[in-house]
N, C-alpha and C positions, 0 to 999 in steps of 0.2 A: 504494500500500500504506500502510495506516495504521500508527501507532506500535504499536497493539495487535497488529496482524497480525505486525509484525516481532518483537515480544516473544514471540509464540506460536511462530514458526518458528525463532527463534534456538536454542533447546535442541536441536531436531532436527538443525539444520545442524551444530551443534557435535558432536553424537554421530556424525554421518556422517563429519565431518572426522577425528574421533578414531579411527574404525575404519580409515581409510586411512593415518593418520599413524603407521605402524609399518612399518619396513623389511621385516620378514618377511611381513606381510600384503600390503604393496604388491607384493612379489615374486610372491606367489601370484596376485594379481589380474592382473598383467602376463602371467604364464605362461598363465593361463586365457583370455587374449585370442585364443588359437588356436582357440577355439570348441569344443574337445573337453572331455570329462569326464576329470579326473585322479583317481587314487587319492591318499589321504592320504600314502602312502609315497612316491609319485613327487614330490609337492609338497615333502615334507620333504627329500628328496635335492636337489631343485632349489634350495630356499631355504638349504640347508646347516644345518639344525637337527634336533634330535632329534624322533622321531615324536610323543612326548608333548607337546612344546612346540608342534609344528605343529597337533596336535589341538585344543589350547586356542584357538589363533588361528582355526582353521576354525570352531569353535563360535561365536565372536564374529561372524564374517563371515556365517554362516548366520542367526544370531539377528537381525543387523542388516539382513537382506534383500538383501545383496549377492551371496550365493551360494545355490544350491539344491543339495541333496544327495539321493542315492539309494543304496540298499544292494543288492548282489548277493552273496548268500552271506556270506563273511567280509569282502568288500571294501566300502569306503565310497568312493563317487565324489562329486566336487563339480564344479560348473560355474558360470559366471556366471549370475545369476538371469534376466537377459533382456538384450535389445539396448540398453536404456537404461543399464544398468550398464556395458556395454561402451563405450558412447559416453562416459560420464563418465570412465572410466579412460583411454581413448585421448585425450580432450581434456586431461586433467590431464597426461598424459605429454608431450603436445605443448608444454606450457608450460615443461617443464624440458629439452626436447631440446637447445637450444643449449648449455646447461651441460654436458650429457652428451657432446655432440659435441666439446667442447673438450678432453676428457680423452683422451689417447692410449691405445689398447689396450695392455695389459701383455704380451700374448703373441701369437704368430702365429695361434694358434687363435682367440683373441678377436677379432683383426683380421679374420680370414676370416669368422667368424660375423657380425660387424657389417656387413661388406660384403654378405653374402648377404641379411641382413635389409633393408638399404637397397635392394638390387636388386629384391626381391620378397618379400612376406610376406602373411599373412592378418591382418586387423584384425578380430578376432572372427569374422565370417562373410563378409567381403568382402575384395577385393584391395587391397593398399596398397604403399607404396614406389614405385620408378620404374615398376614394372609397373602398379600401380593408377593412377598419374598418366597413363601412356601410353594406357591404355584409356579413361580419362575424357576426355583431350584428343581422342582419335580420335572418340569418340561425339559430343563437342561440335562438332568440326570438320566432321562430316558432317551436322550438323543433327538429330541423334538425341536430344541432351540439351541443355537450356538451362541457363545459369548466371547469366543477367542478374538475375533476381529470386528467387534461390534455385534449387536443383536441381529440374528437372522434365523428364520424358520428353516428347518431342513425339509427335504422331501417327505420324510416320515412325519414331520410336524404338520405339514400341509394336509397330509392324509389323516392325521389325528383330528384336526379341526373338522374335516369333512365327516369323518366317522362319528364324531361327537354331536354332529348336527349344528355346528357353529359356523355360520356363513361369514366368509371374509369378503368384504366389498371395498376394495381400494378406491379412494376418492382423492382427486387432486394430486398434490405432491406429498401427501402424508405417507411415510414409510410403512411397510407391512409390519415390521417389528422395530421397536426402538427402546433403548435403555433410558430409564428415568430414575434419577437418584432419589432414593427413599429417605426423607428427612428424619424419620425416627430410627430406621434400621441402618442407615448410612451405607446402603448397598443398592445396586440398581434393580428395579423391578420392570416387568414387561409393560411397555406402552405401545403406541402406534395402532394401526388398524386391528391387529390381532389382540392386543390388550383391551381395546375398546369392545371388540366383539365378544371376548370372553366375559368381561364385566357385564355387558348388556344381557348375555345369556344367563349368567348367574342370577341376576336380579329378576329377569322375566320368568325363569323357571322356578324361582323360590329357593335356589341354593343359598342365596344371601338375602337378608332383609336390612333395610335402613333402620337405624335406631337413633333416637334423640333428634335434635334440631340441627346437627352439624353433618359431617361426612361419614360418620362411623357406620359400619355395617357388621352384622354378625352372621356366621354360617349356621344354617338350620340343620337339623338332623338329616333331612333329605340331601342337603348339600354335602354334609360330612360323608354320607354313603357314596354320593356321586364322585366326589374328589378322591375318595379312597379307591373306588373301582377304576376310575379313568386315569388317575395319576399316582396312585399308591401313597397318598398323603395320609399320615397318621391323624386320626380325629383329634387326639389330645393336643396336637400342635396348633389346632385351629381355635382352641377355646381360651 
């Protein structure tokens, strides 16, 4: 990269950093990593700010290309603009995870919520936490996923998804398989088209259920049986 290129990109990078460098906006971006659309009111309550204040923040995030919005009647919904934004937010969160982990939860409720998030959660549209790592390790151990030169499904892996009834539908430039650094486990879990398809299948079939108001998920007894049969994952490791 030439000096001229750096000078051209610097203002854009500074603007992007400025958008994220606000605690309220950061809270919104982290909440939206659950992959769902939230109303402005829901995000205002989550961030602990007035609706008018939150509206101003959302306007900046939409104008900056980090959020997409849609309206249904009187309601204004927002979601992360795309998976690249989700990857950016998750990668940044992974950088501050050790500092956050060092702070003890102030309440039993916060401790329980943190434990649930660490056990299993969604990271935008794929599985994360110990659940995501367990699935990734099982796929790798069975020769379905390679990690030696970046994440890539093997031919056997493609066949496994087909046999399991999990459709892989590549869209745009999104890779079929991608490594995403897990901010609680400090190891990569499966993202990309395959990670999203697996997560969607787990939720649609009832293998996993969302719990609480954040991104936490838990594996159901049906999910434990399915993951044991399909990937040999020990049920105890999912609890």
